[in-house]
C-alpha positions in Angstrom: 8.4 24.2 29.2 5.3 23.4 30.3 3.5 20.0 30.7 1.6 20.7 27.7 3.9 20.8 25.9 5.5 17.4 27.0 2.4 15.5 26.9 1.6 17.0 22.8 5.4 15.1 22.7 4.1 12.1 24.2 0.5 11.7 22.6 2.4 12.5 18.6 1.2 10.0 16.8 2.2 10.5 12.6 -0.8 7.9 11.5 -3.1 9.7 13.7 -3.4 13.9 13.4 -5.2 16.4 14.9 -6.6 18.7 12.3 -5.0 21.7 13.5 -1.3 19.9 12.6 -2.3 20.6 9.3 -2.6 24.6 9.3 0.5 24.7 11.9 2.7 21.3 12.8 5.8 23.8 14.0 4.3 23.4 17.7 4.2 20.0 17.9 7.3 19.9 16.0 9.0 22.1 19.5 7.4 20.2 22.0 9.4 17.0 20.3 12.4 18.2 19.5 12.7 19.2 23.2 11.4 16.4 25.3 11.4 13.4 22.2 13.6 14.5 19.2 14.3 10.6 18.9 10.7 9.4 19.0 9.2 6.2 18.9 5.6 6.0 17.7 3.4 3.6 18.1 3.7 2.1 14.7 7.4 1.0 15.9 9.1 3.6 13.5 11.3 6.7 14.8 10.3 10.2 14.3 13.6 12.3 14.1 13.1 16.5 14.6 16.7 17.4 15.4 18.9 18.7 13.0 22.2 17.0 13.6 20.7 13.7 14.1 18.9 14.6 10.1 22.1 15.0 9.2 23.9 12.4 10.5 21.0 10.2 9.4 21.6 11.6 5.7 25.0 11.0 5.5 25.9 7.2 7.3 24.1 5.5 4.1 25.4 2.5 4.8 23.1 2.4 8.0 20.5 4.4 6.9 19.2 3.1 3.9 16.7 4.8 1.2 15.2 1.9 -0.6 11.6 1.2 0.4 10.7 -2.6 -1.0 10.1 -3.6 2.2 8.3 -0.6 4.1 6.2 0.1 0.7 5.3 -3.9 0.4 2.6 -4.0 2.8 1.4 -0.3 2.2 0.7 -0.5 -1.5 1.1 -4.4 -2.6 1.8 -5.7 -5.8 0.8 -2.4 -7.4 2.2 0.1 -10.2 1.9 2.1 -7.1 4.3 -0.1 -5.3 6.5 -0.6 -8.7 6.6 3.6 -9.3 8.2 4.0 -6.0 10.8 1.3 -5.5 12.1 2.0 -9.1 12.1 6.0 -9.0 15.8 7.1 -7.9 15.1 8.8 -4.8 14.1 5.4 -3.2 17.0 3.6 -3.7 20.4 2.9 -2.9 23.8 2.8 -5.0 24.7 1.1 -7.5 21.0 2.0 -8.9 20.9 5.4 -7.3 24.5 6.4 -8.5 23.3 5.1 -12.4 20.4 7.2 -13.0 21.7 10.4 -10.6 24.5 10.9 -13.0 22.3 10.9 -16.3 20.3 13.2 -14.9 23.2 15.4 -13.3 24.6 15.6 -16.4 21.2 17.7 -17.9 20.8 19.8 -15.1 24.5 21.2 -14.4 24.8 24.9 -13.6 25.9 26.1 -17.5 22.2 23.8 -18.3 20.3 25.4 -15.8 21.6 28.8 -16.7 20.7 28.3 -20.3 16.8 27.4 -19.2 16.7 31.4 -17.5 15.4 33.3 -20.9 12.6 30.9 -21.4 12.0 31.0 -17.2 11.5 34.9 -17.7 9.4 34.5 -21.0 7.1 32.1 -19.1 7.0 33.7 -15.7 6.3 37.4 -17.9 3.5 35.9 -19.9 1.9 33.9 -16.7 2.5 37.5 -14.9 0.7 39.2 -18.3 -2.2 37.3 -17.7 -2.7 37.7 -13.8 -2.4 41.8 -14.2 -5.5 41.3 -16.9 -7.6 39.2 -13.9 -7.0 41.5 -11.2 -8.4 39.1 -8.7 -6.2 35.9 -9.2 -5.7 32.4 -7.6 -1.6 32.3 -6.4 -1.4 28.6 -7.0 -3.9 27.6 -10.1 -3.3 31.0 -11.9 0.7 31.0 -11.1 2.9 28.8 -8.9 1.4 25.5 -10.1 1.9 26.9 -14.2 5.5 27.4 -13.4 7.0 23.8 -12.6 5.4 22.0 -15.1 6.3 23.9 -18.0 9.8 23.7 -17.2 10.0 19.8 -16.1 7.8 19.4 -19.4 10.7 21.6 -21.7 13.0 19.3 -19.7 11.1 16.4 -20.8 10.4 17.9 -24.4 7.0 16.8 -23.7 4.9 19.1 -26.4 2.9 21.3 -25.2 -0.5 20.3 -26.2 0.1 17.1 -24.7 0.7 18.8 -20.3 -2.8 19.1 -19.4 -3.0 15.8 -17.3 0.7 15.8 -16.1 -0.2 18.1 -13.0 -3.1 15.8 -11.9 -0.8 12.6 -12.2 1.6 14.1 -10.4 -0.7 14.9 -7.5 -2.5 11.7 -7.4 1.1 9.7 -7.6 2.1 12.1 -4.6 -0.9 12.3 -2.5 -0.3 7.7 -2.6 2.8 8.9 -0.6 1.1 10.2 2.8 1.9 8.2 5.5 -1.8 6.7 6.1 -4.1 6.7 2.5 -7.3 5.5 2.2 -9.0 3.5 -1.1 -9.7 6.2 -2.5 -6.3 8.1 -2.9 -4.7 4.4 -3.6 -6.7 4.0 -6.7 -6.0 8.0 -7.3 -2.7 7.1 -7.7 -2.8 4.0 -8.7 -4.6 4.8 -11.9 -2.0 8.2 -11.9 1.1 5.7 -12.5 -1.0 3.7 -15.0 -2.0 6.9 -17.2 1.5 8.4 -16.8 3.3 5.1 -18.3 1.3 4.5 -21.2 1.5 8.1 -22.2 5.3 7.6 -21.6 6.2 4.5 -23.8 4.6 6.5 -26.7 6.6 9.6 -25.6 9.9 7.5 -25.6 9.3 5.4 -29.0 8.7 8.7 -31.0 12.1 10.5 -29.2 13.5 6.7 -30.0 12.9 7.6 -33.8 13.7 11.4 -33.5 16.2 12.0 -30.4 16.7 15.5 -29.3 20.0 17.3 -27.8 21.4 15.4 -25.0 22.6 18.4 -23.1 18.9 19.7 -22.3 17.0 16.9 -23.1 16.7 14.8 -20.1 14.7 11.9 -21.5 17.1 12.0 -24.4 19.9 11.5 -22.0 18.2 8.8 -20.2 16.9 6.8 -23.5 20.9 7.2 -25.0 22.2 5.7 -21.4 19.5 3.2 -20.9 21.4 -0.4 -21.1 24.9 1.0 -21.0 26.3 -1.5 -18.3 28.7 -0.4 -15.7 31.3 -2.0 -14.0 29.4 -3.3 -11.4 26.7 -4.7 -14.0 23.6 -2.1 -13.4 21.5 -1.3 -16.0 19.0 1.4 -16.9 16.1 -0.9 -17.6 13.2 0.1 -20.0 11.5 0.0 -16.4 13.1 2.6 -14.6 14.0 4.8 -17.6 9.6 5.2 -17.2 9.5 5.5 -14.1 12.3 8.4 -13.5 10.8 10.2 -16.0 7.4 10.4 -13.7 9.9 10.7 -10.7 11.3 13.8 -12.6 7.9 15.6 -12.9 6.7 14.6 -10.0 10.0 15.8 -7.6 10.2 18.9 -9.4 6.4 19.9 -10.0 4.8 19.7 -6.1 7.7 21.1 -4.4 8.5 24.2 -6.7 5.0 25.1 -7.0 5.1 25.0 -3.1 8.2 26.8 -2.7 6.6 30.0 -5.0 3.4 29.5 -2.9 4.7 29.4 0.3 7.1 32.8 -0.2 4.7 34.8 -1.3 2.1 34.1 1.5 5.0 34.5 3.9 5.8 38.1 2.3 2.4 39.1 2.5 1.7 37.7 6.2 5.5 39.8 6.9 4.5 43.1 5.2 7.9 44.3 6.9 10.1 41.4 5.1 8.0 42.1 1.8 9.2 45.8 2.3 12.3 45.0 2.3 12.8 42.6 -0.4 11.0 45.4 -2.2 13.3 47.8 -1.9 16.6 45.6 -1.8 15.5 42.8 -4.8 19.4 41.7 -4.6 18.0 39.7 -1.7 16.0 37.4 -3.6 19.0 34.6 -3.3 18.8 34.8 0.9 14.9 35.2 0.6 14.5 31.6 -0.8 17.0 30.6 0.9 14.6 31.2 4.0 11.5 30.2 2.2 13.2 27.1 1.8 13.6 27.0 5.5 11.3 28.5 7.1 8.4 26.6 5.2 9.9 24.0 3.5 7.7 22.2 1.0 8.8 18.6 1.5 8.4 18.1 5.4 9.3 14.2 5.6 11.9 12.6 4.8 12.2 8.5 5.2 15.3 6.0 5.7 15.3 2.7 7.3 18.4 1.2 9.6 20.8 -1.6 7.8 22.2 -2.5 11.5 21.7 -1.4 15.0 22.8 2.0 15.3 22.3 4.9 18.2 21.0 8.1 17.2 20.5 11.2 19.6 21.4 8.5 22.3 18.7 6.0 21.8 19.5 3.0 20.3 17.5 2.2 16.8 17.3 -1.5 16.0 18.0 -2.7 12.8 15.2 -3.0 10.3 13.5 0.3 12.0 11.6 2.9 9.7 12.7 6.2 10.5 11.2 9.3 9.2 13.4 12.5 8.9 11.2 15.9 9.9 13.3 18.0 7.5 10.2 21.2 8.4 11.4 20.2 12.7 14.9 20.2 11.9 15.1 23.3 9.5 13.7 25.4 13.1 16.3 23.8 15.4 17.6 26.6 17.6 21.0 24.9 17.8 21.5 25.4 14.4 19.2 28.7 13.4 19.3 31.9 15.6 15.7 33.3 16.3 14.1 30.3 13.9 10.8 31.1 14.7 11.7 34.6 13.0 11.2 34.8 8.9 14.3 36.7 8.0 15.0 37.0 4.5 18.7 38.1 4.8 19.1 35.1 7.2 22.7 34.1 7.2 24.1 31.3 7.4 21.2 29.4 6.4 22.0 25.7 6.0 18.7 24.7 6.2 17.8 20.9 4.7 15.4 21.6 2.6 17.1 19.5 -0.4 18.3 17.2 2.5 21.9 16.4 2.5 24.4 14.0 1.8 24.6 11.7 -1.7 20.8 12.2 -1.8 21.0 15.9 -1.9 18.1 16.9 -4.7 19.5 16.7 -8.0 17.5 19.6 -9.3 18.1 22.5 -6.4 19.6 24.7 -8.4 16.9 24.6 -10.9 14.4 24.9 -8.2 16.0 28.1 -6.5 16.2 29.2 -10.2 12.2 29.0 -10.6 11.1 30.3 -7.2 13.8 33.5 -7.6 12.4 34.2 -11.1 8.9 33.6 -10.0 8.9 35.7 -6.6 10.9 38.7 -7.9 9.6 39.0 -11.1 6.2 39.2 -9.2 7.2 41.7 -6.8 8.5 44.0 -9.2 5.1 44.0 -11.0 2.6 43.9 -7.9 4.1 45.1 -5.0 1.0 45.8 -3.9 -0.5 42.4 -3.6 -2.4 41.1 -1.0 -4.2 37.9 -0.1 -8.2 38.1 -0.8 -9.1 35.9 1.8 -8.0 33.0 3.9 -5.5 30.3 2.0 -6.6 26.7 1.7 -3.4 24.2 2.9 -3.2 21.2 1.0 -4.2 19.0 3.9 -0.7 17.1 3.4 1.9 16.2 6.1 5.1 14.9 3.4 4.5 18.1 0.9 3.8 21.8 2.1 1.9 24.1 0.5 -1.4 25.6 -0.5 -4.4 24.0 -2.6 -5.7 27.7 -2.9 -4.2 31.7 -2.3 -6.8 34.1 -3.2 -5.3 37.2 -4.0 -5.6 40.9 -5.6 -2.7 41.6 -7.5 -3.9 45.6 -8.0 -2.5 48.3 -5.3 
């Protein structure tokens, strides 16, 4: 290694990133992994980049808490953004996490997800028909972003005519999770939570009056579980119900949009792998896993230590904020052979794109189905697709994807 990479690791600051980091963070992640894998940042938090260290943090739930009340208080103050991000499933520990997760998991069982496939295929094929009529398209707006919004809308049984604002609400709320946000991003996120809560209050009252099928309607399932106490006294309150509906859209929207967009761009930039997948369509499952590893839709996770712990030979005090860099861990050569290569047949591929341990993504089977269906059917319909200009990244650190990808579908 050269002194340049050592210096790159030494000056890394998550709250003060260079513009080039957003287009390609992986050289920085590689430098951190090799020189400062447990990096203490200027603000006193820690940044982890090694695969084994992330797995350890994910699984040591008593030492590494997911509860964000203490961490988010100075960032959001007494706001709806604070209320949302400290109430939703992903930012809580048991027993609150366990209660809500169990209700959602039942509606996302393997059988339930398999039952969604026919409607998903019909949706994808309608979108592909629209792309064929245009010729020149935006892979994100015209395709990738349209799929998960409809799928999550179906899960919550949101009427089709009322789904228009969902994507913008999601982008605004998730945008406020970036390490540093300005007053405009804060205001947009806060307003989005307010508007979304207002809409959900009406939707929930309608659903109470006319319940759906709890086997496939997550909102009905959450409503019917609301207020049913467990032995530990935890109850799903009205506030928890609303905020976890918002969480479901956010968790399933941008990350799946990124999976589809990142996958189609990666295949375009690796024509040998694109050709391989077209000739061997049965590789779609391993191809999806490789997209998840190579360009993880969600690049960062967070924990807070509840006690003094040692990780990677570094002593962390109690109350330390810890960032888990999924994007770096998924390119760790200690876990993956030739990790910088994009290989759609890679096996084994134990990536951490969905996390690990009790907080592993509850919707990962659905995300995989959406990604596989969207990419395989796109390739079958438009094998000669090509990028028609430079893709525009989303400018995010936590969520890695594209805002725009100009493309031609004609051979």
